[in-house]
N, C-alpha and C positions, 0 to 999 in steps of 0.2 A: 504492500499499500503503499501511496508516496502522497504525501502532505506539501502543498506550496502555500506557503503564505508569504506577502508581502508586508514588511515592518514599514516600507513609507505609503504615501497618499493617502495621508490618515482624511477621512471627511465627515459621517456623520455619526452621532451617538451612538455608542457599542450598547448593546441592549446584555440582561442578565443572560436571555437564551444563549446568546454568541461567547458569553465568557466561558458559561458551563461549557457548551460543546471545545470551544479552543483549549481549557483547563482537563477535560478529557481525554483530547485526542495530544495534549502535552504530556500528558500521563503514560500513554500506552506508549509514545516514541519513546521516553526516557525508559520505560522497561524495557523495551525491544532492544535500544542503545545498550543498556547494563549487561545483558546477556551477550551480545556482540562484542563487547570492550574485553570479552574472555577467550575470542577468536582470533588469535594472530594467524598472519599470512607471513610466512619465511621467505623473502627472496633474496635467495644467495648470500645467505648467514645474516641477512637484517633483516630485524624482527619490523613491519611495517602494521597499521593499524588496517582492520576490514575496510574494503570500499563503501560496505553498505553504511558507514558510522560516519562518510562526510558527504549524504545525501543533502541536497539542497534545501527540498523541502523540512526533512526532518530537522535540520540544526537552526532554520529559521523560526521553527514554530517552538524550538525551545528556548531560543533565544529570545524571543518575544514574550514567554512567558516569566523569563530570569530578570526583566528591566521591567516588566509590569505593562497592562493592556492601559494604552493612552486613553481619558475619557472619549475622546471625540470617536473612537471605533477604528474601524478600517472601512476602504471603499468596497464596493461591488466588487470591481476588478484586484481588488487585493484581497480576498476572502479566501475560503477552503477551494480552490480550483481542483479539480481531478481527484476530491475524495471518492475512496470506493474504487480507483481507477488504478492498474498496474502499472508499474512505470516501466517506460521501453527496454527491452533487454537489450544491456550494451553490446556494440559492435563490436567483435574481436578485431585485435591490430593486425594490419595488413600481414598476408603471408605469400612467401615467396618458397616454392618448391625447387629442389636442387635435385636432380635423376642423373644419376652414374649410369649411363646404359654400354654394357662391355659385349663384343661379337669376337666370339674363336676364330682362329684362320683356318681351323680344320672342317675339314668335311662334313657338313649339315650344320655347320655354326651359324650362318644367318639364318637359316629357317628356326631356328631354335631360338636366336635373341628376339626375332620377330614375334615369335607365338608368345614369350613373354615380356614382349613389351604391350602389345595387343592385349593381354589379361590385365597386366596392374594399369593401364591408361583404362581399361572398361572401368575398375575400379574406381580410380581417379575422377573420371567422367558421371559417374552417377551418385558421385558423396555431396553431400549441402554443402561443403566448403569448395568444390571446384565451381558450382551453380552461383555461389556468393561473389565468384569474382577473383582467379589467383593467378599472379604468374608463375608458370614451370620454364625452367632454367636447366638444360641437361650439356653433359659432357658423351661424347661417343667416343670411345675406345674401340678401335676395328680396321680393318681394310679402309682404303679409299674405294671410291664409286658402290658401296654398300647401298641398300635401299631402306635401310634402318630408320636414318634420320627422316626419311618422306614418313614415317609411321608418327612422326612427332610432332607435326605440322597442326598450329590452330593460332589462333586471332593473339593469344598471350603464351605463346610456346617459342622459346629462343634459344639457338645453340650458342654454346657459352666457348666451346673449342673442339677441337678431332683430334686425337692422339693416335698414331699406331700401335702404341703401346702404353700399360701405363696402370697405376691401381688406385682405390678410392681417394689417396690422400689429394689427387690432384680436385675433385668434387670439391672435398672436404674444405680445401683450401678457401675455393670460391664462396662456400657459406659464411666461412669465416670473415673474409674480406668484406661480404655485404655486411653482415652483420655491424662489424666495426664502424661502419659508415651510417647503419641504420639501427641505433642499439633500440628502438621501441617497437620494432618489428617482430614478426614471426620468422622461422625458417622451417621446412620440413626436409629431410634428407632420405632418399630413396634412392634402390640400386636393384638392376636385372639379376636379382639373387637366383645361384640355378645356372647361370649362362657362362661360367667358366668349367665348374664340376655339377654336369646335370646326371641329379641321382632324385630317386625319390624322396628322399628326407629333405634333401634342398627344394624340392617343389613345395613340399608340404611347411616346410617352415616360411617358404617366401610368402603361402597364400596366407598364413597366419600374421606376420607381419605385418601386412600389406592391408590387412583387413583392418588391424589393432589404429593403425598410424593416421588412418583416413576414416574411423571411427568421430561421431559428433559426439564422446566422449572426449576424447582427447583436442577435439578442435574447440570445446569449449574448457579447456581445463583451468581450473581454478588459480590463483596467481602464488598459492603453495607450490606451486609447480614450474620448476627450472622447464622440464624436460617431459614428454609422454610417449609412451611406445606399450606394445603388447605385454612386453615383459622388461621388468630390469633384473639383474641380478649382483649380490656383490660377493659372487665365489664364480670362478674361482680366481676373477679379479674384477673389479667392477664394471658393468658392461651393460647394454643393451643387445642380448642376446639376438644375431642375425644384423645388428644396426642399421635398423631401420626406426625413424623419430621424428617427433616435432618439437622445436624448443624455442625459448623465447631468448631473441638477440640479446638482451640486456646482459643475460646469465654469458651466452656466449661468447661474447665481446670479452668476459676477464680470461680466456684459457689461453695457453700458449699455441699460435698458428699451428697446426695441422703438419704444415711440411718441418717445422722443427722438432714435432713433440717425439718420433720416434729415438732419434737421437739424446733426446733431455729424459726420456725412461732408462736409456742406457748409459748414461753417466750420472742417475740415480744412484741405480746397483753397486758404482764404483766409487761411490762417496765411502769417507770415513765412518762407519758407525752402522755402516749400510748390512742388514741382515737379510735377505732375500727368503721368504719360506717357500721356496722351491724343493719339492720331492725327487725331481730330478733335473738335472742340466740341459734335457731334454723336452721341457715344457714349459716353453716360453709363455706360453698360454695360460699359464699360474700367476702370471705379473701383468702381461697385458704388454710383453714386450715383442720383438719384429713387427710382422703384418698385424701381430693381435692389438698394436698399438691404434689401428684405426677404429677398434672397437672400443677401444680404454678411454680413448680422447677424449670424447663429451663427457663423461662424467667423471673428468680428474680432478677438478676440483672440489675443497672441501666444503665449499658452499650449495654445492650440488644438491637438488631437491626432488629425487625421482618419481613419479608418476607412472600406472601402468592401468591397461583395462583387461585383461585377463584375470577371473577371479579363483580358478582352479588353483591347485598348489601341485599336479601332477608335475608339468611342464617346469622346469629348473634353468637348465641352461645346454646347450651342445645339443643332442637331437633327442636324445628319448622323451618320450610322451608328447611329441608333439601333436596339438590338437588337431583333428583331422574330420571331424563333425560337429556340425551346428553349434556356435557358442555365441551369447550374447556378449557385446562387451560394456563394462561398469568402471568407471572411475576409482582407483584406490590411491589414496596420498599415502606416499609410504612414510616410515616403517609400517609395516603391517601385523598386528598383534597374533597372527595367524601363520607370519612367515619370521621365526628365530633367524639368526644366523645359520645356526646347524642344520636349519630345515635343508639350506643350500647345499648340503657337503654329498659328494659322491664318493664314498670311501673306497666304495667296490666297484668294479665294470658293470655296467646293466642298458639295456636293450642297445647294444652296441657302443655306447659311451665309453671313454677310458675312466677308470676308477684313479681316482686322487686324494690318498689319507691326509688331506691338510692338517697340520696344527694350529687350529682358529687364536690359540693364543698369539703366536708368531704373525699369524696372518693381520692380527688386530693393532700391535705394533709398527708392523709395515707398513699399515695403511697409513699410521699417525706422522711414519717418517718419509714416506713418499710425498705424503701433502704438504711437508713442511719444506721439503727439498724442491718440490716442483711448483711450489706458489708460496713463497718464506713471507711474503706482507700480507698474507690471509690469517685468518684465527682459525682454525679448526673445532676447537670449540662451541663454535657459533652454531655449526652445521649440524642440521637433522642425523645427518649419518654418521658423525661422531660420537652423538649420545646411542644411536643403535649399536654401535660397536661395542661401547662402555657398559650397555646394559645388556650386552650377550654373554652366555656361556663362553668360555676358554677350551683349553684339551684337543684333543684327537678326533677327529671327524668320526672315526670308527667307533670312538667311545660312546657318540651323543646318539639320541635317539631317532634323529633325523638322517643320521652317516650312515646307512645302509648302502 
């Protein structure tokens, strides 16, 4: 409910009936504000007041009562306009989509990528967000003369680059550069998952990720969310499995540029006092090193506040238990009470996924060390994820209830 009250334009005498109505409305607004004052949105480690508390109508009615109603009363224009009407839904910040499209040079590569692009663009174009108007920018990595770029022709689609070879860092750098220039906007990152490794698991994961990132729930994520995707996982390293997400530029602009991030992660492991919690030197994915730095990049800042839209707790990361049946997106602001750190453990091989018996005590210590090394100017203790780690049990994954 929205109350619009003018404090200027005094004209006719105020009647007792109007005073009583005004007092009742102010009481309701104050009660609502008191409830909402306990709701804080965390944006990149900073606490901000709920947007509902700064509604123009609510503030005006409360201030009017605090100052006292003038005997003259208020004009008809300045009386209770729109009482009983819902306030209009705020329009989301502008959205730019960055699409990394890869085509293999092997036989059948063009047909495979074409089928993936058509599938994903079907989801994009059927979404409410696309209908509202978005700009789609893409990088094509593949042979010259390919027909793939022609599949991405639309009034708001633009090719950023064409490369014969390259990885996701190329497109992620464009995401970062855009956010540095437009910190009040939003970005969506997606890629043609499965066009490099064509497997049933990648096909299932691509569909799961595309559905989540184009859901209405992600596109209307609250200010409490730095980013949103189908699933976020703190193990084996901080990442959104599959690396498709929607994010706020205000957050993205704080990150180390993607083109420098892989090297930055390597340097962290070599610092004095570094104790990477690796179970094997052959497991760079436990830390987000090497090519896995592309997934680790977005949530690498200690102020990151992740949100997800997959409610079930079966799929965690990698490929086991990827949802292949119908599921309904529902927004979850992390951390979730039903998903303690140990719930993400995979101490033993399961469903084709490699088992890794991580020491959660060492993982927690490493996360703090990594944050302080990557972003020394930040305050990890202000982030929701550090609070989550501190509240989580330590010890070996194999000793946890969720570590099977």
